[in-house]
C-alpha positions, 0 to 999 in steps of 0.5 A: 252856700258852700256848706249847703252844697257840700252837705248834699255832695256828701249825701249823694256820694255816700249813697252812690257809694252804697249803691255801687256796693249793692246796698241801694237799688237802681230804682231808688238811687236816682232820687238823691242824684236828682235832688243833689243835682238840683241843689248844685244847679241852683247854687251854680246858677246863683254864682254865675248869674247873681247880682254880685257875680264876678270871675271868681264866682263864675269859676266856682259856678262852672266847677259846681256844674261839673258835679251837677252834670255828674249827678244828673247823668247818674240819675238819667242812666238809671232810666235809660239803661245806658252802660255808663261809658259816656259818663266814664269819659265825662269823668275823665274830662272832669278829673283832668279839669280839676287837676289845676284847681287842686294844685292851685288850691294847695299852693294858695292854702293858708288856713286849715280850711283852705288846706282841707278844701284843697285836699277835697279837690284832690279827692274828687279828682281821684274819684272821677278818675276811678269812675273813668276806669270803672265806666269807660275802661270797664276795669273791675274796680266796683268795690274800690270805687264804692268804698272810695265814693263813701269815704270821699263823701264823708271827708269832702262833703258831709263832714265839711258841709256840716261844719261850715253850716254849723259855723265851726269852719270858716 
């Protein structure tokens, strides 16, 4: 299920990055956020409440829900006209939360995939921190955040998701 999840994380990040760069309008970006939020929600619920749930799968589900809420919040803000400061503060919470995940992943990485996935956590940590700076602190980093979002989408979602689904990565 990781390949499925990462593929849609890649899609939503790439498109949200293009949206931040002004290439996609507010009135249509919500679609990919709702869909990707729905996919990650279903995966998270399966991991948490599935018949074979254990501490590791519950942790994975909980971490996946951080992505889910982010995407659904972005979509909701397109409808309610919010300025995004709440999402920015949530992004700080997420960024801080995933620091130990990234560190632990880097310390226990053995295979090429383990190392790549550990660096994905680092990338997501940085990206959520950029959203905090952009939205909560209202720093003028829109272009930086947009480019970082597209690149993170490709390197941490789209490419590894596709390779996992294709059986190239194990």
